[in-house]
N, C-alpha and C positions, 0 to 999 in steps of 0.2 A: 576803634573809632567808628561811630555810626555813619552810614552813608546818608547824606543830607539831600533833601529837596529834589531838584530836577535829575540829579544823578541816580537816585533810587528809582524814579519813574522811568528813566532810560533803560536801566537794567531789567525792570519788570516788563517793559515793552519788548525788549530783546528776547526774553524767555518765552513770551507768548508767541512771537513770530517764529522762533525756532521750533516750538511745539507744533504750530500749525504746519510748518514745512515738513516735519517728520510724519505728521498725520496724513499729509497728502501722499507720502511715499508708502503708507500702509501701516507701519508700526515702527516704534523706536527699536534700536538694537537691544536695549534692555528688556523691552516687552517681548521681543521675539525670543530672547534667551529664556524667558520664564514661561513661555507657552508650554502646557503639558503635552508630552508625546502621545501620539495616537497609537494605541496598541494594535498590532495585526490581529485579525480575527483568528480564533483558535480553530484547529482542525477538528472535525467530528471524529471521535474514536471509531475504529473499525468494529462493527457489531460482532458479538460472540455468536458462535454456532455450535451445533452438536459435534461431539467427537465421532459419533457413528460407531457401528459395531465392528468395523474392519480396520481399526488402527493397527499398523503393522506390529506383529508379535516377534518379528525377527529382523534385526538391523545388521546382522553379520553379513560378510561378503560385500558385494558391490552395492553401495547405497550412497553414491556420490550425487553431484548435481546434474549429471547427464542420465536421464531415465530411458533414453532411446537406445542406448548401447549397453549391453550387459556383458561383462567380462566372461569369456568362456563360451558365449553363444555366437554362432556363425551369422545369424540374421539379426537385423535391427528390428525395432518395434514396428508393429502394424499401426496404421493411422497417420494422421497429418502432424508433422513435427511442429511444435509450438515453443517459442522462447518466451518464458514468463519471467518478468523481472520487476524490481521495484526497490523501495527503501523501507526500513523500519524507523519510524520517528515518533516523537511524543506529540502532544497536542499543540505545542508551540513550534513544531517543525524541526526540532533539534534531533539530529541523527542518534540512534541508539546503537552505537558501535558494538560489535561483538555479539549481537543478539543471535541466538540459535534458531534457525528456521528449518522446519521439516515440512515436506509435502507428501501426500499419497493420494492415489486415484485408481479407478478401475482401468483396465486395458481397453483396446479397441473392440473387444468382444463383450465388454460390460462386466468383466470378472476382476475382483480384487485379488491381490496376492495375499491371501489369508485363508487358513484351513477351514474356517467356518463359512466361507462363501461357496455356495454350491457351484458346480460346473468347473472345478479345478482342472478337469481333463481338457477343457477348452481354453484354458488360460494361455495367453501369449507369453511363451518363455523368453521371448526377445525383449519384453518390456520389464524394466526394473521395478516399477510399481510404487517405489518410494525413494526419497532422496533427502539429503540434509546438507546445509551449508552454515557458515558463520557470516554475519553481515560485516561488511568492510567498515573502515573508519567513518565513511560518510553514510553509513546505514544501508548501503546497497547490497542486494542479493540477486541471484539469477539462477534459473533452472532451464534445462533443455528437456522437454517432455513431449507429450502429444496433446492435441486439442481434445478436451474431455468429451465423452459421448454419454448419451442418456442410457438409463436402464430402467426397468419397470418401477414406477413410483417416484423417480427422481429425474430432474433436469440435469444437464451436464454440469459438473462442478469439480473443483480440486480442493482437497482438504489441506488446511494449514495448521501447524502448531508452532507458536513462537514463544521463546523464553528469553528475557533480557538478562544482562549480567547481574542486575540487582534483584532478580527473582520474580519479576512480573511475568505473567503468562497470558497467552491469548490462544484460543482455539476458534478457528473461523473457516469459512469456505469461500472460494472464488467462483463466480458464475460467468457465463458467456452472454454478452449483450446480443439481443435479437432472437434468442432461443424461444420458440413458442411455449415450451414447457415452463418457462420462468413464471408465467402468470398463474400456474397451477401448483407450483412447488410449495409444499407446506412449510418447509424450513426457511426458504428464502422469504416467504410472505409472513413468517412469524415476526419479522422486523417491521413494525408498524410505521415507523417514521420513514417517509419516502426518501428523504435526504440521506439517512443512514443506510437504507437499503441499497441506494445507488452506489455506496462505497464498496459493496460486495460484487459489483458487476463491472466487467472490463470488456472492451472490444478486442477481438482477435483479428488483427489486420494483416494483410499480406506483408511479408518481410523478406523479399528476395535479396535485398541488399545484405542481409545477415546470412541467409541460407536459401538456396533455390527451393521454391515451393513451400517454404515454411511460413508460419504466422508469428506475430508478436503481440503479447498482452502485457500491459503495465499495471501494477497493483501496488499502491502505497498502503502500507500497514501502519495504522496510527494507534499507539498504545497509551492509555491514560495513566 
């Protein structure tokens, strides 16, 4: 049965008033339900860097996450202890659980644990030189090492090699914020985009709450 005359006009007026009231509140529940979600900005992938000539050729023996203490050596490593930690994630921030993370760097004398690096006679035998871990379920990893030092031609840095469980790989390097040599380092400055370059630089801050006299650096590794 059709709604007649004044009754139809009353229903129309009620709909208009209800619509105005909802507009005053901002939006109707139905409109709010259909608003498109705003996607979180994607992370900038960690830039790739050179493997370098001194990737470890020997991973046997002590190659765990603590580079400061070597099994069988009485003395611990020279240099300032640094705890370096972070997460491996994708560009959406999802953790890449089980990712394989390796680091290697020169010792406090600027010598790598590698037969082709000259000065092996001066190498600090108390420094492990390389380490490897698996990322946890939340993508977290951590190493105990030393604050990297410069050597001729390079600003202080730590090498990283990361491989995810699905086979993606990243070779990169971590640099120390505030180092004068950063402005001249050819490899760091090969990353032209300043935002991407900043992803390779971390502050090494005092971390006495973790270990007396130690430093802490945090480095998120983003893999596309």
